[in-house]
N, C-alpha and C positions, 0 to 999 in steps of 0.2 A: 877685436870682436869679441865680447866675451860671449860664453854659452853657459847656459841656464839647463839644471837637469832637475828633475824633480826627484825626492828620496819616495823611492817605494814602500819603504820599510826600514827600521830602526830597530836596535836594541842594544843588549848590553848583559853582562854579569850581574849578580847580585849583589855585589859591594857598591858597582858603579863604576869602578875604577877601571873596566874596559868598556867603551861605547863605540858603537859603530853605525853606520847608516849604508842605504843599498840603495844605487841609484838605477838599478834596473831591474826588469822582470825576476820574479823569483817562481822555480819550478814547486810541483806539488811535493806535499810530503813523503819521504820514504823512512818506513820505520824499519831500523839495521838491527837484525838479531842475531847476528854474530857474535861468538866469543868475546872477542876482543871490544867492541860497543860496548854490548853487556857487562862488561866489568866495569872497564870506566866510567860510565853512566851512571850502575848500578841499577838497571832495569835494561834498556835499550837505547839506541839512537832515533830521534826521531826530527829530520834532517829536512831541510830544503836546502837551496844550491840556488848560487846566483855567479855570474861571471867575475873572477877574481878582479878584476881591476872596475869593475860596479861596486865595491865593496872600498867604504873610505871608513878610517879610523877617527874617532873625537879624541879618544884617548885610549892607549895601548900600552901604559908604563907596567903593568901586572900579567900582560899579554904572556904568557909561554907556550912551548909548543913541547911537546912529547913525540917523542921519535921510537916508536915498538918496534919498527922495521924501519930497514932502509928506503922504503918507499911509502913510508903513510905516517903520518903526522896527526895528532889531536892539539887544538888551542886550546887551554884553559889558562882561568885567571888564578893568578898562585897565591892571593889574599885569599879569595872566601872558596876556592877550588870549583866553580862554575863551569862545568863542560861547554866551551860555544862553538867549535868548530871541528872539521877534519877535511883534510884535503890527503891526495895520493899524488904520487909525482907525473903520473901516467894523466893525470887529471889535472895539469898545474893550471890550465885555461879557466875552473872553476874552481869555487870555495863551499862546502857543504857547512851551513848553519844551522845550530841546535834550534830546533823552533819553537822551544818553551824559552830562548833566549829573546827571543822576539816581542816587543811592544804591542801590545791590544790594540786595537782590533788586527788581524794577520790579515783576515780576506783567504786565506789556505784552505784546501783539503789535504785528505792524506788519501794516496790513489794505490800504495804496494808496502808491502812487507818483505822484507829480502831475508834467508837465512831463518826461514821458519823451523827449522829443522833444529837451529840452536836454542830457541824460544826458552828462558826459564821453565821449568817443569810448574811452575805455581802461576804461571800466566794463561790466558785465554787468548788467544789470538784473534783477532778483529776478522769475521768472518764476512763482512764487508766488502773488504777489498781483496784484491790478487795477493796470493801470497804463493812467494819461489822459496822452494822449500831449502837450497843450496847455492853455491855460487852463481852469479849472474850468467 
């Protein structure tokens, strides 16, 4: 008996060498303004999340993982430089997905900002969503 799953989202990097599909639900977008996310993305990481087993790769030949610490990893395309993913070892069952890499329309909304105190001084935080100043 074959099981069919519907794709809830798809996406990829700018050059198209990394493409993925999500076969399960996505959580609302969370903006992370922590120093590492700000520096790696150049602004802040706006990310949704899915269960790791729900993310399938159609192509990942240029997907590279950067490990700034023993417990945190950022996934990016080593060809075009697109930031694609974030994961922490303590959350190994889920994968954060950079919302800007999703194909449109996403149907997602942003509902939380983390590390608001670390936001770039040039940036005005969105006052319409809950903002947590530091660590969750």
